[in-house]
C-alpha positions in Angstrom: -13.2 -11.5 32.3 -16.2 -11.0 34.5 -18.9 -13.5 35.7 -20.1 -15.7 32.9 -18.2 -13.6 30.2 -16.9 -15.8 27.4 -13.2 -16.0 26.6 -11.6 -16.7 23.2 -8.2 -18.4 23.5 -6.1 -18.2 20.3 -3.0 -20.2 19.7 -0.9 -19.0 16.7 1.1 -22.1 16.0 3.8 -23.1 13.5 1.3 -24.8 11.2 -2.1 -23.6 12.2 -4.1 -21.0 14.2 -6.5 -22.5 16.7 -9.3 -20.8 18.7 -11.6 -22.0 21.4 -14.3 -19.9 22.9 -15.6 -21.0 26.2 -17.8 -19.6 29.0 -17.1 -20.6 32.7 -19.8 -22.7 34.4 -19.9 -22.3 38.2 -18.8 -25.6 39.7 -18.4 -27.4 36.4 -16.4 -27.6 33.2 -16.4 -24.6 30.8 -19.1 -24.5 28.1 -17.4 -24.6 24.7 -19.1 -22.1 22.4 -16.9 -22.5 19.3 -13.8 -24.2 18.0 -11.9 -23.1 14.9 -8.7 -24.1 13.2 -7.1 -22.6 10.1 -3.9 -24.0 8.5 -1.4 -21.2 8.0 2.0 -22.8 7.8 4.0 -20.0 9.5 6.9 -22.4 9.9 7.7 -22.6 6.1 10.3 -19.8 6.0 13.3 -21.6 4.6 15.4 -24.5 5.9 15.9 -23.0 9.3 12.3 -21.6 9.7 13.8 -18.3 10.8 11.8 -16.0 8.4 8.1 -15.4 8.2 7.0 -15.6 4.6 4.6 -13.0 3.3 1.9 -15.5 2.2 2.0 -17.3 5.5 1.7 -14.0 7.4 -1.3 -13.1 5.2 -3.0 -16.4 6.0 -2.4 -15.9 9.7 -3.7 -12.4 9.7 -6.8 -13.4 7.7 -7.4 -16.2 10.3 -7.0 -13.8 13.2 -9.5 -11.3 11.6 -12.0 -14.0 11.1 -11.5 -15.3 14.7 -12.0 -11.7 16.0 -15.4 -11.6 14.2 -16.4 -14.9 15.8 -15.2 -13.8 19.2 -17.1 -10.5 18.9 -20.3 -12.5 17.9 -19.9 -14.3 21.3 -19.0 -11.1 23.1 -15.8 -12.9 24.2 -12.7 -11.4 25.6 -9.7 -12.4 23.5 -6.3 -13.8 24.6 -3.7 -14.9 22.1 -0.3 -16.6 22.2 2.2 -17.2 19.5 4.5 -20.2 18.8 8.3 -19.9 18.7 8.1 -19.7 14.9 6.8 -16.1 15.5 8.7 -15.3 18.7 12.1 -16.5 17.4 11.8 -15.3 13.7 14.3 -12.9 12.3 11.4 -10.8 11.2 8.7 -11.2 13.9 6.8 -8.1 12.7 6.4 -9.8 9.3 8.0 -9.5 6.0 
């Protein structure tokens, strides 16, 4: 990220995907350019939540595609992190 370049931070959570796009402000708080949240329910894969279900993965991918479009519109760099529902799943690459 350079100078006043915007940054899109994406959190792929167990229940929803969140994104905040902000631009640094010298000597002040970042300027929030956009906030988005889409419920995806990745953590619904059975009793132990160890499997990513196809419909949940589709919802998450659709949210990420939309978030990418929004980030591109703001010319923002993108950083994303995933919850343990993804990291610890038996099928982290999807169904």
